[in-house]
ZADO-1210 file (C-alpha; in nm, 4 decimals, padded with zeros to 6 digits):
<atoms>
<atom x="03.0956" y="-02.6575" z="00.8101" code="MET" pos="1"/>
<atom x="02.8980" y="-02.6266" z="01.1333" code="GLY" pos="2"/>
<atom x="02.5960" y="-02.8258" z="01.0134" code="SER" pos="3"/>
<atom x="02.8162" y="-03.0987" z="00.8645" code="ARG" pos="4"/>
<atom x="03.0233" y="-03.1234" z="01.1820" code="LEU" pos="5"/>
<atom x="02.7192" y="-03.1495" z="01.4092" code="CYS" pos="6"/>
<atom x="02.5649" y="-03.4111" z="01.1798" code="TYR" pos="7"/>
<atom x="02.8828" y="-03.6195" z="01.1921" code="GLU" pos="8"/>
<atom x="02.8977" y="-03.5915" z="01.5719" code="LEU" pos="9"/>
<atom x="02.5303" y="-03.6736" z="01.6185" code="GLY" pos="10"/>
<atom x="02.4415" y="-03.3333" z="01.7639" code="LEU" pos="11"/>
<atom x="02.1271" y="-03.1300" z="01.7068" code="THR" pos="12"/>
<atom x="02.2165" y="-02.7848" z="01.5756" code="LEU" pos="13"/>
<atom x="01.9937" y="-02.4790" z="01.6014" code="TYR" pos="14"/>
<atom x="02.1078" y="-02.1877" z="01.3861" code="PHE" pos="15"/>
<atom x="02.0983" y="-01.8603" z="01.5777" code="LYS" pos="16"/>
<atom x="02.1356" y="-01.5155" z="01.4300" code="SER" pos="17"/>
<atom x="01.9756" y="-01.1797" z="01.5114" code="SER" pos="18"/>
<atom x="01.8051" y="-00.9492" z="01.2631" code="PHE" pos="19"/>
<atom x="01.8345" y="-00.6609" z="01.5100" code="ASP" pos="20"/>
<atom x="02.0717" y="-00.5970" z="01.8000" code="LYS" pos="21"/>
<atom x="01.8515" y="-00.3503" z="01.9835" code="ALA" pos="22"/>
<atom x="02.0256" y="-00.3689" z="02.3211" code="ASN" pos="23"/>
<atom x="02.3719" y="-00.2317" z="02.2490" code="ARG" pos="24"/>
<atom x="02.5366" y="00.0170" z="02.4849" code="THR" pos="25"/>
<atom x="02.6227" y="00.2487" z="02.1970" code="THR" pos="26"/>
<atom x="02.4511" y="00.3281" z="01.8669" code="ALA" pos="27"/>
<atom x="02.6553" y="00.0673" z="01.6817" code="SER" pos="28"/>
<atom x="02.5502" y="-00.1561" z="01.3926" code="ALA" pos="29"/>
<atom x="02.2138" y="-00.3147" z="01.4674" code="ARG" pos="30"/>
<atom x="02.1581" y="-00.5513" z="01.1785" code="GLY" pos="31"/>
<atom x="01.9578" y="-00.5744" z="00.8574" code="VAL" pos="32"/>
<atom x="01.6122" y="-00.5368" z="01.0128" code="GLY" pos="33"/>
<atom x="01.3266" y="-00.7819" z="01.0562" code="MET" pos="34"/>
<atom x="01.2012" y="-00.8179" z="00.6982" code="ASP" pos="35"/>
<atom x="01.5369" y="-00.8854" z="00.5362" code="GLU" pos="36"/>
<atom x="01.6597" y="-01.0773" z="00.8390" code="GLY" pos="37"/>
<atom x="01.3672" y="-01.3192" z="00.8317" code="LEU" pos="38"/>
<atom x="01.4211" y="-01.3756" z="00.4606" code="GLN" pos="39"/>
<atom x="01.7824" y="-01.4716" z="00.5286" code="ILE" pos="40"/>
<atom x="01.6838" y="-01.7008" z="00.8174" code="LEU" pos="41"/>
<atom x="01.4228" y="-01.8685" z="00.5975" code="GLN" pos="42"/>
<atom x="01.6905" y="-01.9334" z="00.3337" code="GLU" pos="43"/>
<atom x="01.9138" y="-02.0938" z="00.5972" code="VAL" pos="44"/>
<atom x="01.6236" y="-02.3059" z="00.7183" code="LYS" pos="45"/>
<atom x="01.5284" y="-02.4161" z="00.3685" code="THR" pos="46"/>
<atom x="01.8736" y="-02.4754" z="00.2234" code="GLN" pos="47"/>
<atom x="02.0381" y="-02.6370" z="00.5283" code="LEU" pos="48"/>
<atom x="01.7325" y="-02.7903" z="00.6933" code="GLY" pos="49"/>
<atom x="01.8211" y="-02.6349" z="01.0291" code="LEU" pos="50"/>
<atom x="01.5796" y="-02.5206" z="01.2992" code="PRO" pos="51"/>
<atom x="01.6074" y="-02.1462" z="01.3618" code="ILE" pos="52"/>
<atom x="01.6447" y="-01.9505" z="01.6858" code="LEU" pos="53"/>
<atom x="01.6365" y="-01.5718" z="01.6907" code="THR" pos="54"/>
<atom x="01.5745" y="-01.2823" z="01.9297" code="ASP" pos="55"/>
<atom x="01.2565" y="-01.0825" z="01.9690" code="VAL" pos="56"/>
<atom x="01.2682" y="-00.7436" z="02.1393" code="HIS" pos="57"/>
<atom x="00.9098" y="-00.6240" z="02.1171" code="GLU" pos="58"/>
<atom x="00.5758" y="-00.8005" z="02.1557" code="SER" pos="59"/>
<atom x="00.4554" y="-00.7178" z="01.8031" code="TRP" pos="60"/>
<atom x="00.7562" y="-00.8966" z="01.6520" code="GLN" pos="61"/>
<atom x="00.6667" y="-01.2373" z="01.7956" code="CYS" pos="62"/>
<atom x="00.3941" y="-01.3445" z="01.5518" code="GLU" pos="63"/>
<atom x="00.5805" y="-01.2676" z="01.2246" code="PRO" pos="64"/>
<atom x="00.9079" y="-01.4030" z="01.3617" code="VAL" pos="65"/>
<atom x="00.7361" y="-01.7279" z="01.4649" code="ALA" pos="66"/>
<atom x="00.6466" y="-01.7895" z="01.1012" code="GLU" pos="67"/>
<atom x="01.0160" y="-01.8597" z="01.0413" code="VAL" pos="68"/>
<atom x="01.1792" y="-01.9288" z="01.3765" code="ALA" pos="69"/>
<atom x="01.1351" y="-02.2524" z="01.5722" code="ASP" pos="70"/>
<atom x="01.2554" y="-02.0881" z="01.8940" code="VAL" pos="71"/>
<atom x="01.1895" y="-01.7302" z="02.0039" code="LEU" pos="72"/>
<atom x="01.4638" y="-01.5996" z="02.2293" code="GLN" pos="73"/>
<atom x="01.4020" y="-01.3419" z="02.5001" code="ILE" pos="74"/>
<atom x="01.7239" y="-01.1394" z="02.5488" code="PRO" pos="75"/>
<atom x="01.8672" y="-01.1301" z="02.8997" code="ALA" pos="76"/>
<atom x="01.7920" y="-00.7603" z="02.9455" code="PHE" pos="77"/>
<atom x="01.4235" y="-00.8312" z="02.8685" code="LEU" pos="78"/>
<atom x="01.3769" y="-01.1482" z="03.0711" code="SER" pos="79"/>
<atom x="01.1248" y="-00.9851" z="03.3085" code="ARG" pos="80"/>
<atom x="00.9123" y="-00.8199" z="03.0388" code="GLN" pos="81"/>
<atom x="00.5704" y="-00.9783" z="03.0914" code="THR" pos="82"/>
<atom x="00.4076" y="-00.8710" z="02.7630" code="ASP" pos="83"/>
<atom x="00.7042" y="-00.9945" z="02.5593" code="LEU" pos="84"/>
<atom x="00.7209" y="-01.3307" z="02.7364" code="LEU" pos="85"/>
<atom x="00.3501" y="-01.3907" z="02.6900" code="GLN" pos="86"/>
<atom x="00.3432" y="-01.2748" z="02.3287" code="ALA" pos="87"/>
<atom x="00.6221" y="-01.5216" z="02.2523" code="ALA" pos="88"/>
<atom x="00.4351" y="-01.7991" z="02.4336" code="ALA" pos="89"/>
<atom x="00.1157" y="-01.7237" z="02.2410" code="ASN" pos="90"/>
<atom x="00.2879" y="-01.8220" z="01.9140" code="THR" pos="91"/>
<atom x="00.3181" y="-02.1829" z="02.0298" code="GLY" pos="92"/>
<atom x="00.6899" y="-02.1813" z="01.9574" code="ARG" pos="93"/>
<atom x="00.9581" y="-02.2768" z="02.2087" code="ILE" pos="94"/>
<atom x="01.0572" y="-01.9747" z="02.4175" code="VAL" pos="95"/>
<atom x="01.4212" y="-01.9505" z="02.5240" code="ASN" pos="96"/>
<atom x="01.4578" y="-01.7065" z="02.8117" code="VAL" pos="97"/>
<atom x="01.8110" y="-01.5867" z="02.8786" code="LYS" pos="98"/>
<atom x="01.8556" y="-01.5211" z="03.2490" code="LYS" pos="99"/>
<atom x="01.9213" y="-01.1540" z="03.3121" code="GLY" pos="100"/>
<atom x="02.2700" y="-01.0709" z="03.4369" code="GLN" pos="101"/>
<atom x="02.0912" y="-00.9014" z="03.7274" code="PHE" pos="102"/>
<atom x="01.8688" y="-01.1978" z="03.8216" code="MET" pos="103"/>
<atom x="01.9043" y="-01.4832" z="04.0670" code="ALA" pos="104"/>
<atom x="01.8396" y="-01.8281" z="03.9187" code="PRO" pos="105"/>
<atom x="01.5319" y="-01.8850" z="04.1349" code="TRP" pos="106"/>
<atom x="01.3821" y="-01.5618" z="03.9988" code="ASP" pos="107"/>
<atom x="01.3457" y="-01.7355" z="03.6624" code="MET" pos="108"/>
<atom x="01.0507" y="-01.9212" z="03.8091" code="ASN" pos="109"/>
<atom x="00.8659" y="-01.5914" z="03.7643" code="GLY" pos="110"/>
<atom x="00.9348" y="-01.5928" z="03.3904" code="ALA" pos="111"/>
<atom x="00.8086" y="-01.9500" z="03.3696" code="ILE" pos="112"/>
<atom x="00.4900" y="-01.8574" z="03.5558" code="ALA" pos="113"/>
<atom x="00.4221" y="-01.5672" z="03.3190" code="LYS" pos="114"/>
<atom x="00.4601" y="-01.7929" z="03.0150" code="ILE" pos="115"/>
<atom x="00.2433" y="-02.0649" z="03.1675" code="GLU" pos="116"/>
<atom x="-00.0386" y="-01.8187" z="03.2205" code="GLN" pos="117"/>
<atom x="-00.0943" y="-01.8405" z="02.8449" code="VAL" pos="118"/>
<atom x="00.0690" y="-02.1786" z="02.7733" code="GLN" pos="119"/>
<atom x="-00.0030" y="-02.4150" z="03.0667" code="PRO" pos="120"/>
<atom x="00.2591" y="-02.6846" z="03.1450" code="ASN" pos="121"/>
<atom x="00.4996" y="-02.5285" z="02.8945" code="ALA" pos="122"/>
<atom x="00.8027" y="-02.5973" z="03.1153" code="ALA" pos="123"/>
<atom x="00.7451" y="-02.9698" z="03.1556" code="HIS" pos="124"/>
<atom x="00.6521" y="-03.0064" z="02.7896" code="GLU" pos="125"/>
<atom x="00.9896" y="-02.8595" z="02.6869" code="GLY" pos="126"/>
<atom x="00.8401" y="-02.5404" z="02.5434" code="HIS" pos="127"/>
<atom x="01.0464" y="-02.3207" z="02.7764" code="ILE" pos="128"/>
<atom x="01.4234" y="-02.3178" z="02.7788" code="TRP" pos="129"/>
<atom x="01.6289" y="-02.1269" z="03.0333" code="LEU" pos="130"/>
<atom x="01.9763" y="-02.0040" z="02.9400" code="THR" pos="131"/>
<atom x="02.2518" y="-01.9132" z="03.1848" code="GLU" pos="132"/>
<atom x="02.4863" y="-01.6422" z="03.0554" code="ARG" pos="133"/>
<atom x="02.6644" y="-01.5192" z="03.3687" code="GLY" pos="134"/>
<atom x="02.5878" y="-01.2584" z="03.6322" code="SER" pos="135"/>
<atom x="02.7139" y="-00.9022" z="03.6668" code="SER" pos="136"/>
<atom x="03.0080" y="-00.8683" z="03.9032" code="PHE" pos="137"/>
<atom x="03.0768" y="-00.5005" z="03.9433" code="GLY" pos="138"/>
<atom x="03.1503" y="-00.3102" z="03.6225" code="TYR" pos="139"/>
<atom x="03.2769" y="-00.4831" z="03.3103" code="GLY" pos="140"/>
<atom x="03.2789" y="-00.8358" z="03.4476" code="ARG" pos="141"/>
<atom x="03.0567" y="-01.1424" z="03.4461" code="LEU" pos="142"/>
<atom x="03.0880" y="-01.4494" z="03.6658" code="VAL" pos="143"/>
<atom x="02.9123" y="-01.7845" z="03.6376" code="VAL" pos="144"/>
<atom x="02.7734" y="-01.9513" z="03.9464" code="ASP" pos="145"/>
<atom x="02.7501" y="-02.3152" z="03.8446" code="MET" pos="146"/>
<atom x="02.4922" y="-02.3808" z="04.1153" code="THR" pos="147"/>
<atom x="02.2613" y="-02.1608" z="03.9070" code="SER" pos="148"/>
<atom x="02.2365" y="-02.4486" z="03.6599" code="LEU" pos="149"/>
<atom x="02.1239" y="-02.6816" z="03.9376" code="VAL" pos="150"/>
<atom x="01.8697" y="-02.4303" z="04.0677" code="GLU" pos="151"/>
<atom x="01.7127" y="-02.3727" z="03.7264" code="MET" pos="152"/>
<atom x="01.6952" y="-02.7417" z="03.6376" code="ARG" pos="153"/>
<atom x="01.4657" y="-02.7879" z="03.9376" code="ARG" pos="154"/>
<atom x="01.1959" y="-02.6042" z="03.7419" code="PHE" pos="155"/>
<atom x="01.1682" y="-02.9016" z="03.5067" code="GLY" pos="156"/>
<atom x="01.2565" y="-02.7354" z="03.1776" code="CYS" pos="157"/>
<atom x="01.5713" y="-02.7652" z="02.9645" code="PRO" pos="158"/>
<atom x="01.8654" y="-02.5526" z="03.0769" code="VAL" pos="159"/>
<atom x="02.1161" y="-02.4189" z="02.8253" code="ILE" pos="160"/>
<atom x="02.4628" y="-02.2845" z="02.9030" code="PHE" pos="161"/>
<atom x="02.5795" y="-01.9860" z="02.6999" code="ASP" pos="162"/>
<atom x="02.9529" y="-02.0509" z="02.6893" code="ALA" pos="163"/>
<atom x="03.0477" y="-01.7426" z="02.4869" code="THR" pos="164"/>
<atom x="02.8345" y="-01.4642" z="02.6368" code="HIS" pos="165"/>
<atom x="02.9507" y="-01.5843" z="02.9785" code="SER" pos="166"/>
<atom x="03.3051" y="-01.4701" z="02.8994" code="VAL" pos="167"/>
<atom x="03.1975" y="-01.1220" z="02.7943" code="GLN" pos="168"/>
<atom x="03.3421" y="-00.8127" z="02.9574" code="GLN" pos="169"/>
<atom x="03.0563" y="-00.5626" z="02.9191" code="PRO" pos="170"/>
<atom x="03.1344" y="-00.2054" z="02.8125" code="SER" pos="171"/>
<atom x="03.5072" y="-00.2373" z="02.8733" code="THR" pos="172"/>
<atom x="03.6175" y="-00.0792" z="02.5465" code="GLN" pos="173"/>
<atom x="03.4580" y="00.2673" z="02.5263" code="ALA" pos="174"/>
<atom x="03.1074" y="00.1261" z="02.5341" code="GLY" pos="175"/>
<atom x="03.1894" y="-00.1855" z="02.3304" code="VAL" pos="176"/>
<atom x="03.1706" y="-00.5266" z="02.4929" code="THR" pos="177"/>
<atom x="03.5013" y="-00.7085" z="02.5291" code="GLY" pos="178"/>
<atom x="03.5623" y="-01.0686" z="02.6276" code="GLY" pos="179"/>
<atom x="03.8073" y="-01.3541" z="02.6583" code="ASN" pos="180"/>
<atom x="03.7370" y="-01.6452" z="02.4262" code="ARG" pos="181"/>
<atom x="04.0224" y="-01.8454" z="02.5821" code="GLU" pos="182"/>
<atom x="03.7981" y="-01.9089" z="02.8836" code="MET" pos="183"/>
<atom x="03.5110" y="-02.0592" z="02.6801" code="VAL" pos="184"/>
<atom x="03.6331" y="-02.4235" z="02.6950" code="PRO" pos="185"/>
<atom x="03.6839" y="-02.4092" z="03.0717" code="TYR" pos="186"/>
<atom x="03.3388" y="-02.2747" z="03.1507" code="LEU" pos="187"/>
<atom x="03.1806" y="-02.5125" z="02.8999" code="MET" pos="188"/>
<atom x="03.3459" y="-02.8136" z="03.0606" code="ARG" pos="189"/>
<atom x="03.2402" y="-02.7024" z="03.4093" code="ALA" pos="190"/>
<atom x="02.8780" y="-02.6534" z="03.3010" code="ALA" pos="191"/>
<atom x="02.8660" y="-02.9927" z="03.1309" code="LEU" pos="192"/>
<atom x="03.0077" y="-03.1579" z="03.4421" code="ALA" pos="193"/>
<atom x="02.7267" y="-03.0037" z="03.6483" code="VAL" pos="194"/>
<atom x="02.4695" y="-03.1017" z="03.3859" code="GLY" pos="195"/>
<atom x="02.2984" y="-02.9004" z="03.1115" code="VAL" pos="196"/>
<atom x="02.0694" y="-02.9840" z="02.8226" code="ASP" pos="197"/>
<atom x="02.2399" y="-02.7767" z="02.5556" code="GLY" pos="198"/>
<atom x="02.5125" y="-02.5290" z="02.4709" code="LEU" pos="199"/>
<atom x="02.4918" y="-02.1847" z="02.3141" code="PHE" pos="200"/>
<atom x="02.8191" y="-02.1057" z="02.1352" code="ILE" pos="201"/>
<atom x="02.8895" y="-01.8154" z="01.9003" code="GLU" pos="202"/>
<atom x="03.1402" y="-01.8957" z="01.6285" code="THR" pos="203"/>
<atom x="03.2966" y="-01.7117" z="01.3357" code="HIS" pos="204"/>
<atom x="03.5636" y="-01.7935" z="01.0731" code="PRO" pos="205"/>
<atom x="03.7595" y="-01.4815" z="01.1781" code="ASP" pos="206"/>
<atom x="03.6272" y="-01.3628" z="01.5173" code="PRO" pos="207"/>
<atom x="03.8579" y="-01.0630" z="01.5451" code="ASP" pos="208"/>
<atom x="03.6830" y="-00.9086" z="01.2465" code="HIS" pos="209"/>
<atom x="03.3266" y="-01.0022" z="01.3443" code="ALA" pos="210"/>
<atom x="03.0764" y="-00.7161" z="01.3550" code="ILE" pos="211"/>
<atom x="02.9315" y="-00.8299" z="01.6871" code="SER" pos="212"/>
<atom x="03.0813" y="-00.9923" z="01.9990" code="ASP" pos="213"/>
<atom x="03.4212" y="-01.0319" z="01.8356" code="ALA" pos="214"/>
<atom x="03.6172" y="-01.0836" z="02.1572" code="ALA" pos="215"/>
<atom x="03.4206" y="-01.3812" z="02.2871" code="ASN" pos="216"/>
<atom x="03.3421" y="-01.5777" z="01.9700" code="GLN" pos="217"/>
<atom x="03.5096" y="-01.9137" z="01.9121" code="VAL" pos="218"/>
<atom x="03.7053" y="-01.9626" z="01.5913" code="ARG" pos="219"/>
<atom x="03.5139" y="-02.1908" z="01.3568" code="LEU" pos="220"/>
<atom x="03.8304" y="-02.3955" z="01.3047" code="ALA" pos="221"/>
<atom x="03.8340" y="-02.4740" z="01.6802" code="ASP" pos="222"/>
<atom x="03.4746" y="-02.5935" z="01.7022" code="MET" pos="223"/>
<atom x="03.5404" y="-02.9586" z="01.6204" code="GLU" pos="224"/>
<atom x="03.7821" y="-02.9985" z="01.9102" code="THR" pos="225"/>
<atom x="03.5524" y="-02.8075" z="02.1435" code="LEU" pos="226"/>
<atom x="03.2446" y="-03.0148" z="02.0573" code="LEU" pos="227"/>
<atom x="03.4308" y="-03.3445" z="02.0846" code="LYS" pos="228"/>
<atom x="03.5382" y="-03.2418" z="02.4355" code="GLN" pos="229"/>
<atom x="03.1775" y="-03.1556" z="02.5160" code="ALA" pos="230"/>
<atom x="03.0543" y="-03.4963" z="02.4022" code="ILE" pos="231"/>
<atom x="03.3088" y="-03.6837" z="02.6122" code="GLU" pos="232"/>
<atom x="03.2250" y="-03.4899" z="02.9275" code="ILE" pos="233"/>
<atom x="02.8515" y="-03.5284" z="02.8664" code="ASP" pos="234"/>
<atom x="02.8973" y="-03.9055" z="02.8323" code="LYS" pos="235"/>
<atom x="03.0725" y="-03.9177" z="03.1695" code="LEU" pos="236"/>
<atom x="02.7958" y="-03.7109" z="03.3286" code="LYS" pos="237"/>
</atoms>
């Protein structure tokens, strides 16, 4: 449904899924592992013709993952890890760096500089994406400073807004991340009004029963309305 919908709306869709969730608060389900996970992602790529985006957590993962993925994503908690950033850059793939919840937007210039040590001019050539996913506000709360989007766009690379992770409520349910999916459309519209180059949105046919990030995922049935709103606001911008 998602690929058909994006095709009909004229949107470019990157399929994102993780083979390992290595940064959970508790020892919860992590995923199927790299070997099986990459096989599944390759099937999605082949059968649906979609570019693939997935996380890497350790430097040694970058090269084999790049054989399948078009974009290597650096998780927010790892956004300052020099070896990981540079290993991802060395593959020649696009590197999407999620801004750490603990980082100021201008600090992301450091991540860009680390990548450009091994891949010069990567930012201006579109080989680095920066993703805003909210900032920690005390315990169990994230807030989004929309001026962060403006600050990061000054670096000259595409800026993505993560509309679903931004409504997370970290570790609010006995070590399990909560969230409020009702706020996703509002934050999305605000980010688009400021100006972004893409949206990161988690979706699921039945979010309440999703294995991961259940509380902040958008219902698949609601995606058409949400994306049509996004297009209209982007046109105005």
